[in-house]
PyMOL Python script that loads the backbone (N, CA, C, O; Angstrom):
from pymol import cmd

cmd.read_pdbstr("""\
ATOM      1  N   MET A   1      10.492 -42.031  -7.169  1.00  0.00           N
ATOM      2  CA  MET A   1      10.419 -40.669  -6.536  1.00  0.00           C
ATOM      3  C   MET A   1      11.535 -39.579  -6.877  1.00  0.00           C
ATOM      4  O   MET A   1      11.499 -38.469  -6.347  1.00  0.00           O
ATOM      5  N   ILE A   2      12.541 -39.951  -7.798  1.00  0.00           N
ATOM      6  CA  ILE A   2      13.253 -39.105  -8.402  1.00  0.00           C
ATOM      7  C   ILE A   2      12.562 -38.342  -9.384  1.00  0.00           C
ATOM      8  O   ILE A   2      12.989 -37.217  -9.646  1.00  0.00           O
ATOM      9  N   PHE A   3      11.627 -38.758  -9.926  1.00  0.00           N
ATOM     10  CA  PHE A   3      10.644 -37.974 -10.646  1.00  0.00           C
ATOM     11  C   PHE A   3       9.992 -36.732 -10.206  1.00  0.00           C
ATOM     12  O   PHE A   3      10.042 -35.615 -10.721  1.00  0.00           O
ATOM     13  N   VAL A   4       9.402 -37.116  -9.210  1.00  0.00           N
ATOM     14  CA  VAL A   4       8.889 -35.966  -8.323  1.00  0.00           C
ATOM     15  C   VAL A   4       9.869 -34.957  -7.864  1.00  0.00           C
ATOM     16  O   VAL A   4       9.620 -33.752  -7.902  1.00  0.00           O
ATOM     17  N   LYS A   5      10.927 -35.424  -7.451  1.00  0.00           N
ATOM     18  CA  LYS A   5      12.014 -34.334  -7.025  1.00  0.00           C
ATOM     19  C   LYS A   5      12.550 -33.410  -7.908  1.00  0.00           C
ATOM     20  O   LYS A   5      12.853 -32.234  -7.706  1.00  0.00           O
ATOM     21  N   ALA A   6      12.649 -34.239  -9.142  1.00  0.00           N
ATOM     22  CA  ALA A   6      13.088 -33.303 -10.470  1.00  0.00           C
ATOM     23  C   ALA A   6      12.053 -32.317 -11.030  1.00  0.00           C
ATOM     24  O   ALA A   6      12.283 -31.233 -11.566  1.00  0.00           O
ATOM     25  N   PHE A   7      10.893 -32.895 -10.807  1.00  0.00           N
ATOM     26  CA  PHE A   7       9.506 -32.045 -11.222  1.00  0.00           C
ATOM     27  C   PHE A   7       9.490 -30.775 -10.257  1.00  0.00           C
ATOM     28  O   PHE A   7       9.303 -29.626 -10.657  1.00  0.00           O
ATOM     29  N   VAL A   8       9.696 -31.111  -9.032  1.00  0.00           N
ATOM     30  CA  VAL A   8       9.500 -29.737  -7.828  1.00  0.00           C
ATOM     31  C   VAL A   8      10.651 -28.875  -7.934  1.00  0.00           C
ATOM     32  O   VAL A   8      10.458 -27.659  -7.959  1.00  0.00           O
ATOM     33  N   VAL A   9      11.782 -29.319  -7.996  1.00  0.00           N
ATOM     34  CA  VAL A   9      12.899 -28.428  -8.015  1.00  0.00           C
ATOM     35  C   VAL A   9      13.080 -27.661  -9.527  1.00  0.00           C
ATOM     36  O   VAL A   9      13.273 -26.449  -9.613  1.00  0.00           O
ATOM     37  N   GLY A  10      12.999 -28.436 -10.535  1.00  0.00           N
ATOM     38  CA  GLY A  10      12.941 -27.726 -11.840  1.00  0.00           C
ATOM     39  C   GLY A  10      11.773 -26.685 -11.894  1.00  0.00           C
ATOM     40  O   GLY A  10      11.939 -25.558 -12.360  1.00  0.00           O
ATOM     41  N   GLY A  11      10.756 -27.065 -11.462  1.00  0.00           N
ATOM     42  CA  GLY A  11       9.461 -26.162 -11.229  1.00  0.00           C
ATOM     43  C   GLY A  11       9.754 -25.098 -10.492  1.00  0.00           C
ATOM     44  O   GLY A  11       9.404 -24.005 -10.938  1.00  0.00           O
ATOM     45  N   LEU A  12      10.346 -25.149  -9.407  1.00  0.00           N
ATOM     46  CA  LEU A  12      10.626 -24.047  -8.319  1.00  0.00           C
ATOM     47  C   LEU A  12      11.541 -23.043  -9.053  1.00  0.00           C
ATOM     48  O   LEU A  12      11.316 -21.836  -8.964  1.00  0.00           O
ATOM     49  N   ILE A  13      12.663 -23.574  -9.841  1.00  0.00           N
ATOM     50  CA  ILE A  13      13.530 -22.559 -10.310  1.00  0.00           C
ATOM     51  C   ILE A  13      12.876 -22.084 -11.599  1.00  0.00           C
ATOM     52  O   ILE A  13      13.420 -21.104 -12.109  1.00  0.00           O
ATOM     53  N   CYS A  14      11.915 -22.538 -12.166  1.00  0.00           N
ATOM     54  CA  CYS A  14      11.295 -21.803 -13.376  1.00  0.00           C
ATOM     55  C   CYS A  14      10.387 -20.799 -12.795  1.00  0.00           C
ATOM     56  O   CYS A  14      10.356 -19.691 -13.331  1.00  0.00           O
ATOM     57  N   VAL A  15       9.552 -21.064 -11.645  1.00  0.00           N
ATOM     58  CA  VAL A  15       8.614 -20.354 -11.193  1.00  0.00           C
ATOM     59  C   VAL A  15       9.430 -19.019 -10.611  1.00  0.00           C
ATOM     60  O   VAL A  15       8.952 -17.897 -10.777  1.00  0.00           O
ATOM     61  N   VAL A  16      10.638 -19.215  -9.950  1.00  0.00           N
ATOM     62  CA  VAL A  16      11.419 -17.969  -9.495  1.00  0.00           C
ATOM     63  C   VAL A  16      11.694 -17.254 -10.762  1.00  0.00           C
ATOM     64  O   VAL A  16      11.647 -16.026 -10.680  1.00  0.00           O
ATOM     65  N   GLY A  17      11.972 -17.769 -11.922  1.00  0.00           N
ATOM     66  CA  GLY A  17      12.381 -16.925 -13.141  1.00  0.00           C
ATOM     67  C   GLY A  17      11.178 -16.143 -13.604  1.00  0.00           C
ATOM     68  O   GLY A  17      11.184 -14.975 -13.992  1.00  0.00           O
ATOM     69  N   GLN A  18      10.073 -17.014 -13.502  1.00  0.00           N
ATOM     70  CA  GLN A  18       9.017 -16.147 -14.047  1.00  0.00           C
ATOM     71  C   GLN A  18       8.431 -15.283 -13.204  1.00  0.00           C
ATOM     72  O   GLN A  18       7.980 -14.272 -13.742  1.00  0.00           O
ATOM     73  N   LEU A  19       8.300 -15.381 -12.023  1.00  0.00           N
ATOM     74  CA  LEU A  19       7.931 -14.017 -10.875  1.00  0.00           C
ATOM     75  C   LEU A  19       8.787 -13.047 -11.083  1.00  0.00           C
ATOM     76  O   LEU A  19       8.384 -11.886 -11.010  1.00  0.00           O
ATOM     77  N   LEU A  20      10.190 -13.338 -11.395  1.00  0.00           N
ATOM     78  CA  LEU A  20      11.098 -12.121 -11.513  1.00  0.00           C
ATOM     79  C   LEU A  20      10.747 -11.397 -12.929  1.00  0.00           C
ATOM     80  O   LEU A  20      11.151 -10.243 -13.068  1.00  0.00           O
ATOM     81  N   MET A  21      10.127 -11.917 -13.829  1.00  0.00           N
ATOM     82  CA  MET A  21       9.924 -11.417 -15.279  1.00  0.00           C
ATOM     83  C   MET A  21       8.551 -10.693 -15.030  1.00  0.00           C
ATOM     84  O   MET A  21       8.367  -9.578 -15.518  1.00  0.00           O
ATOM     85  N   ASP A  22       7.502 -11.367 -14.210  1.00  0.00           N
ATOM     86  CA  ASP A  22       6.188 -10.851 -14.218  1.00  0.00           C
ATOM     87  C   ASP A  22       6.034  -9.786 -12.985  1.00  0.00           C
ATOM     88  O   ASP A  22       5.023  -9.083 -12.981  1.00  0.00           O
ATOM     89  N   LEU A  23       7.095  -9.627 -11.834  1.00  0.00           N
ATOM     90  CA  LEU A  23       6.855  -8.861 -10.939  1.00  0.00           C
ATOM     91  C   LEU A  23       7.713  -7.727 -10.799  1.00  0.00           C
ATOM     92  O   LEU A  23       7.397  -6.848  -9.997  1.00  0.00           O
ATOM     93  N   THR A  24       8.760  -7.633 -11.478  1.00  0.00           N
ATOM     94  CA  THR A  24       9.702  -6.669 -11.868  1.00  0.00           C
ATOM     95  C   THR A  24       9.762  -6.056 -13.165  1.00  0.00           C
ATOM     96  O   THR A  24       9.163  -6.493 -14.148  1.00  0.00           O
ATOM     97  N   PRO A  25      10.554  -4.953 -13.153  1.00  0.00           N
ATOM     98  CA  PRO A  25      10.725  -4.756 -14.898  1.00  0.00           C
ATOM     99  C   PRO A  25      11.781  -5.302 -15.448  1.00  0.00           C
ATOM    100  O   PRO A  25      12.161  -4.803 -16.507  1.00  0.00           O
ATOM    101  N   LEU A  26      12.423  -6.291 -14.970  1.00  0.00           N
ATOM    102  CA  LEU A  26      13.478  -7.227 -15.618  1.00  0.00           C
ATOM    103  C   LEU A  26      13.191  -7.785 -17.096  1.00  0.00           C
ATOM    104  O   LEU A  26      12.018  -8.107 -17.286  1.00  0.00           O
ATOM    105  N   THR A  27      13.977  -7.934 -18.053  1.00  0.00           N
ATOM    106  CA  THR A  27      13.768  -8.492 -19.335  1.00  0.00           C
ATOM    107  C   THR A  27      13.908  -9.956 -18.911  1.00  0.00           C
ATOM    108  O   THR A  27      14.144 -10.415 -17.793  1.00  0.00           O
ATOM    109  N   PRO A  28      13.701 -10.584 -20.094  1.00  0.00           N
ATOM    110  CA  PRO A  28      14.361 -12.292 -20.099  1.00  0.00           C
ATOM    111  C   PRO A  28      15.667 -12.218 -19.979  1.00  0.00           C
ATOM    112  O   PRO A  28      16.200 -13.011 -19.202  1.00  0.00           O
ATOM    113  N   ALA A  29      16.423 -11.340 -20.647  1.00  0.00           N
ATOM    114  CA  ALA A  29      17.941 -11.427 -20.532  1.00  0.00           C
ATOM    115  C   ALA A  29      18.456 -11.213 -19.055  1.00  0.00           C
ATOM    116  O   ALA A  29      19.328 -11.926 -18.557  1.00  0.00           O
ATOM    117  N   HIS A  30      17.838 -10.164 -18.397  1.00  0.00           N
ATOM    118  CA  HIS A  30      18.169 -10.068 -17.095  1.00  0.00           C
ATOM    119  C   HIS A  30      18.010 -11.241 -16.296  1.00  0.00           C
ATOM    120  O   HIS A  30      18.907 -11.619 -15.543  1.00  0.00           O
ATOM    121  N   VAL A  31      16.863 -11.869 -16.422  1.00  0.00           N
ATOM    122  CA  VAL A  31      16.569 -12.877 -15.595  1.00  0.00           C
ATOM    123  C   VAL A  31      17.599 -14.024 -15.804  1.00  0.00           C
ATOM    124  O   VAL A  31      18.149 -14.604 -14.868  1.00  0.00           O
ATOM    125  N   LEU A  32      17.834 -14.329 -17.272  1.00  0.00           N
ATOM    126  CA  LEU A  32      18.776 -15.355 -17.466  1.00  0.00           C
ATOM    127  C   LEU A  32      20.108 -15.078 -16.922  1.00  0.00           C
ATOM    128  O   LEU A  32      20.716 -16.011 -16.397  1.00  0.00           O
ATOM    129  N   THR A  33      20.700 -13.779 -16.987  1.00  0.00           N
ATOM    130  CA  THR A  33      22.084 -13.547 -16.091  1.00  0.00           C
ATOM    131  C   THR A  33      21.911 -13.697 -14.769  1.00  0.00           C
ATOM    132  O   THR A  33      22.856 -14.109 -14.096  1.00  0.00           O
ATOM    133  N   ILE A  34      20.709 -13.397 -14.188  1.00  0.00           N
ATOM    134  CA  ILE A  34      20.742 -13.833 -12.750  1.00  0.00           C
ATOM    135  C   ILE A  34      20.560 -15.166 -12.408  1.00  0.00           C
ATOM    136  O   ILE A  34      20.962 -15.610 -11.333  1.00  0.00           O
ATOM    137  N   LEU A  35      20.010 -15.809 -13.205  1.00  0.00           N
ATOM    138  CA  LEU A  35      19.884 -17.440 -12.935  1.00  0.00           C
ATOM    139  C   LEU A  35      21.280 -17.925 -13.356  1.00  0.00           C
ATOM    140  O   LEU A  35      21.828 -18.732 -12.605  1.00  0.00           O
ATOM    141  N   VAL A  36      21.804 -17.600 -14.266  1.00  0.00           N
ATOM    142  CA  VAL A  36      23.331 -18.227 -14.513  1.00  0.00           C
ATOM    143  C   VAL A  36      24.355 -17.751 -13.414  1.00  0.00           C
ATOM    144  O   VAL A  36      25.207 -18.540 -13.004  1.00  0.00           O
ATOM    145  N   ILE A  37      24.273 -16.437 -12.928  1.00  0.00           N
ATOM    146  CA  ILE A  37      25.219 -15.998 -11.934  1.00  0.00           C
ATOM    147  C   ILE A  37      24.951 -16.828 -10.577  1.00  0.00           C
ATOM    148  O   ILE A  37      25.804 -17.362  -9.868  1.00  0.00           O
ATOM    149  N   SER A  38      23.579 -16.804 -10.395  1.00  0.00           N
ATOM    150  CA  SER A  38      23.180 -17.607  -9.162  1.00  0.00           C
ATOM    151  C   SER A  38      23.702 -19.060  -9.058  1.00  0.00           C
ATOM    152  O   SER A  38      23.994 -19.591  -7.987  1.00  0.00           O
ATOM    153  N   GLY A  39      23.790 -19.639 -10.245  1.00  0.00           N
ATOM    154  CA  GLY A  39      24.028 -21.101 -10.357  1.00  0.00           C
ATOM    155  C   GLY A  39      25.742 -21.068 -10.066  1.00  0.00           C
ATOM    156  O   GLY A  39      26.350 -21.846  -9.331  1.00  0.00           O
ATOM    157  N   GLY A  40      26.238 -20.101 -10.750  1.00  0.00           N
ATOM    158  CA  GLY A  40      27.699 -20.126 -10.389  1.00  0.00           C
ATOM    159  C   GLY A  40      27.983 -19.821  -8.891  1.00  0.00           C
ATOM    160  O   GLY A  40      28.831 -20.497  -8.309  1.00  0.00           O
ATOM    161  N   ILE A  41      27.335 -18.866  -8.260  1.00  0.00           N
ATOM    162  CA  ILE A  41      27.715 -18.656  -6.985  1.00  0.00           C
ATOM    163  C   ILE A  41      27.265 -20.086  -6.243  1.00  0.00           C
ATOM    164  O   ILE A  41      28.180 -20.687  -5.680  1.00  0.00           O
ATOM    165  N   LEU A  42      26.282 -20.522  -6.208  1.00  0.00           N
ATOM    166  CA  LEU A  42      25.884 -21.762  -5.512  1.00  0.00           C
ATOM    167  C   LEU A  42      26.739 -22.843  -5.832  1.00  0.00           C
ATOM    168  O   LEU A  42      26.960 -23.739  -5.017  1.00  0.00           O
ATOM    169  N   SER A  43      27.367 -22.812  -7.265  1.00  0.00           N
ATOM    170  CA  SER A  43      28.290 -24.028  -7.306  1.00  0.00           C
ATOM    171  C   SER A  43      29.634 -23.558  -6.387  1.00  0.00           C
ATOM    172  O   SER A  43      30.193 -24.310  -5.590  1.00  0.00           O
ATOM    173  N   GLY A  44      29.951 -22.454  -6.604  1.00  0.00           N
ATOM    174  CA  GLY A  44      31.190 -21.812  -5.900  1.00  0.00           C
ATOM    175  C   GLY A  44      31.095 -22.031  -4.407  1.00  0.00           C
ATOM    176  O   GLY A  44      32.160 -22.023  -3.789  1.00  0.00           O
ATOM    177  N   ILE A  45      30.272 -22.173  -3.921  1.00  0.00           N
ATOM    178  CA  ILE A  45      30.093 -22.226  -2.107  1.00  0.00           C
ATOM    179  C   ILE A  45      29.715 -23.570  -1.948  1.00  0.00           C
ATOM    180  O   ILE A  45      29.554 -23.961  -0.791  1.00  0.00           O
ATOM    181  N   GLY A  46      29.528 -24.420  -2.951  1.00  0.00           N
ATOM    182  CA  GLY A  46      29.447 -25.894  -2.795  1.00  0.00           C
ATOM    183  C   GLY A  46      27.746 -26.465  -2.404  1.00  0.00           C
ATOM    184  O   GLY A  46      27.426 -27.529  -1.874  1.00  0.00           O
ATOM    185  N   LEU A  47      26.971 -25.480  -2.820  1.00  0.00           N
ATOM    186  CA  LEU A  47      25.540 -25.902  -2.736  1.00  0.00           C
ATOM    187  C   LEU A  47      24.671 -26.382  -3.754  1.00  0.00           C
ATOM    188  O   LEU A  47      23.594 -26.926  -3.510  1.00  0.00           O
ATOM    189  N   TYR A  48      25.190 -26.159  -5.051  1.00  0.00           N
ATOM    190  CA  TYR A  48      24.487 -26.686  -6.232  1.00  0.00           C
ATOM    191  C   TYR A  48      24.841 -28.013  -6.477  1.00  0.00           C
ATOM    192  O   TYR A  48      23.960 -28.742  -6.933  1.00  0.00           O
ATOM    193  N   GLY A  49      26.002 -28.499  -6.259  1.00  0.00           N
ATOM    194  CA  GLY A  49      26.424 -29.765  -6.287  1.00  0.00           C
ATOM    195  C   GLY A  49      25.438 -30.794  -5.574  1.00  0.00           C
ATOM    196  O   GLY A  49      24.932 -31.696  -6.242  1.00  0.00           O
ATOM    197  N   PRO A  50      25.196 -30.672  -4.365  1.00  0.00           N
ATOM    198  CA  PRO A  50      24.494 -31.590  -3.756  1.00  0.00           C
ATOM    199  C   PRO A  50      22.973 -31.487  -4.271  1.00  0.00           C
ATOM    200  O   PRO A  50      22.268 -32.497  -4.275  1.00  0.00           O
ATOM    201  N   LEU A  51      22.503 -30.290  -4.689  1.00  0.00           N
ATOM    202  CA  LEU A  51      21.143 -30.288  -5.099  1.00  0.00           C
ATOM    203  C   LEU A  51      20.977 -30.791  -6.375  1.00  0.00           C
ATOM    204  O   LEU A  51      19.838 -31.028  -6.777  1.00  0.00           O
ATOM    205  N   VAL A  52      21.909 -30.980  -7.047  1.00  0.00           N
ATOM    206  CA  VAL A  52      21.924 -31.861  -8.578  1.00  0.00           C
ATOM    207  C   VAL A  52      21.877 -33.230  -7.979  1.00  0.00           C
ATOM    208  O   VAL A  52      21.014 -33.986  -8.424  1.00  0.00           O
ATOM    209  N   GLU A  53      22.695 -33.679  -7.010  1.00  0.00           N
ATOM    210  CA  GLU A  53      22.644 -34.987  -6.886  1.00  0.00           C
ATOM    211  C   GLU A  53      21.200 -35.556  -6.295  1.00  0.00           C
ATOM    212  O   GLU A  53      20.645 -36.617  -6.581  1.00  0.00           O
ATOM    213  N   TRP A  54      20.809 -34.616  -5.469  1.00  0.00           N
ATOM    214  CA  TRP A  54      19.387 -35.102  -4.838  1.00  0.00           C
ATOM    215  C   TRP A  54      18.211 -34.820  -5.853  1.00  0.00           C
ATOM    216  O   TRP A  54      17.226 -35.557  -5.889  1.00  0.00           O
ATOM    217  N   ALA A  55      18.364 -33.669  -6.714  1.00  0.00           N
ATOM    218  CA  ALA A  55      17.037 -33.557  -7.547  1.00  0.00           C
ATOM    219  C   ALA A  55      17.222 -33.955  -9.081  1.00  0.00           C
ATOM    220  O   ALA A  55      16.354 -33.781  -9.936  1.00  0.00           O
ATOM    221  N   GLY A  56      18.526 -34.535  -9.311  1.00  0.00           N
ATOM    222  CA  GLY A  56      19.030 -35.162 -10.620  1.00  0.00           C
ATOM    223  C   GLY A  56      18.677 -33.918 -11.787  1.00  0.00           C
ATOM    224  O   GLY A  56      19.107 -32.769 -11.690  1.00  0.00           O
ATOM    225  N   ALA A  57      17.829 -34.405 -12.863  1.00  0.00           N
ATOM    226  CA  ALA A  57      17.441 -33.512 -13.953  1.00  0.00           C
ATOM    227  C   ALA A  57      16.892 -32.262 -13.635  1.00  0.00           C
ATOM    228  O   ALA A  57      17.172 -31.276 -14.318  1.00  0.00           O
ATOM    229  N   GLY A  58      16.054 -32.192 -12.559  1.00  0.00           N
ATOM    230  CA  GLY A  58      15.372 -31.058 -12.117  1.00  0.00           C
ATOM    231  C   GLY A  58      16.117 -29.920 -11.857  1.00  0.00           C
ATOM    232  O   GLY A  58      15.607 -28.801 -11.894  1.00  0.00           O
ATOM    233  N   ALA A  59      17.460 -30.145 -11.558  1.00  0.00           N
ATOM    234  CA  ALA A  59      18.296 -29.095 -11.383  1.00  0.00           C
ATOM    235  C   ALA A  59      19.264 -28.954 -12.304  1.00  0.00           C
ATOM    236  O   ALA A  59      19.796 -27.849 -12.405  1.00  0.00           O
ATOM    237  N   LYS A  60      19.691 -30.063 -13.174  1.00  0.00           N
ATOM    238  CA  LYS A  60      20.447 -29.779 -14.432  1.00  0.00           C
ATOM    239  C   LYS A  60      20.000 -29.232 -15.573  1.00  0.00           C
ATOM    240  O   LYS A  60      20.770 -28.696 -16.371  1.00  0.00           O
ATOM    241  N   ALA A  61      18.529 -29.327 -15.784  1.00  0.00           N
ATOM    242  CA  ALA A  61      18.110 -28.846 -16.970  1.00  0.00           C
ATOM    243  C   ALA A  61      17.738 -27.352 -16.949  1.00  0.00           C
ATOM    244  O   ALA A  61      17.786 -26.674 -17.975  1.00  0.00           O
ATOM    245  N   PRO A  62      17.388 -26.884 -15.819  1.00  0.00           N
ATOM    246  CA  PRO A  62      17.187 -25.282 -16.054  1.00  0.00           C
ATOM    247  C   PRO A  62      18.601 -24.606 -16.425  1.00  0.00           C
ATOM    248  O   PRO A  62      19.691 -25.177 -16.454  1.00  0.00           O
ATOM    249  N   ILE A  63      18.336 -23.300 -16.692  1.00  0.00           N
ATOM    250  CA  ILE A  63      19.513 -22.576 -17.173  1.00  0.00           C
ATOM    251  C   ILE A  63      20.523 -22.286 -16.275  1.00  0.00           C
ATOM    252  O   ILE A  63      21.604 -21.814 -16.627  1.00  0.00           O
ATOM    253  N   THR A  64      20.179 -22.585 -14.950  1.00  0.00           N
ATOM    254  CA  THR A  64      21.012 -22.422 -13.760  1.00  0.00           C
ATOM    255  C   THR A  64      22.346 -23.409 -13.752  1.00  0.00           C
ATOM    256  O   THR A  64      23.403 -23.136 -13.183  1.00  0.00           O
ATOM    257  N   SER A  65      22.110 -24.434 -14.392  1.00  0.00           N
ATOM    258  CA  SER A  65      23.117 -25.462 -14.641  1.00  0.00           C
ATOM    259  C   SER A  65      24.246 -25.188 -15.295  1.00  0.00           C
ATOM    260  O   SER A  65      25.279 -25.858 -15.285  1.00  0.00           O
ATOM    261  N   PHE A  66      23.967 -23.873 -16.048  1.00  0.00           N
ATOM    262  CA  PHE A  66      25.350 -23.505 -16.797  1.00  0.00           C
ATOM    263  C   PHE A  66      26.401 -22.895 -15.807  1.00  0.00           C
ATOM    264  O   PHE A  66      27.512 -22.603 -16.251  1.00  0.00           O
ATOM    265  N   GLY A  67      26.127 -22.707 -14.602  1.00  0.00           N
ATOM    266  CA  GLY A  67      26.999 -22.291 -13.550  1.00  0.00           C
ATOM    267  C   GLY A  67      27.884 -23.377 -12.888  1.00  0.00           C
ATOM    268  O   GLY A  67      28.946 -23.205 -12.289  1.00  0.00           O
ATOM    269  N   HIS A  68      27.239 -24.495 -13.117  1.00  0.00           N
ATOM    270  CA  HIS A  68      27.577 -25.949 -12.447  1.00  0.00           C
ATOM    271  C   HIS A  68      28.875 -26.562 -13.207  1.00  0.00           C
ATOM    272  O   HIS A  68      29.324 -27.659 -12.876  1.00  0.00           O
TER     273      HIS A  68
END
""", "prot")
cmd.dss("prot")
cmd.show_as("cartoon", "prot")
cmd.util.cbc("prot")
cmd.orient("prot")
């Protein structure tokens, strides 16, 4: 079951990044910055740690884990 959680969470994070690039004039560098800052904010308010515990590698592997 952990593989399914990791796949879904990691996939959703990647979908958000791809949608930002496809539907807005943002460059990959902008999206990278947004994801890193989002990871830092979520870590700061205590939401990213529980997500990592629940989803495992699905939340650790994408770029947002640099904020964790």
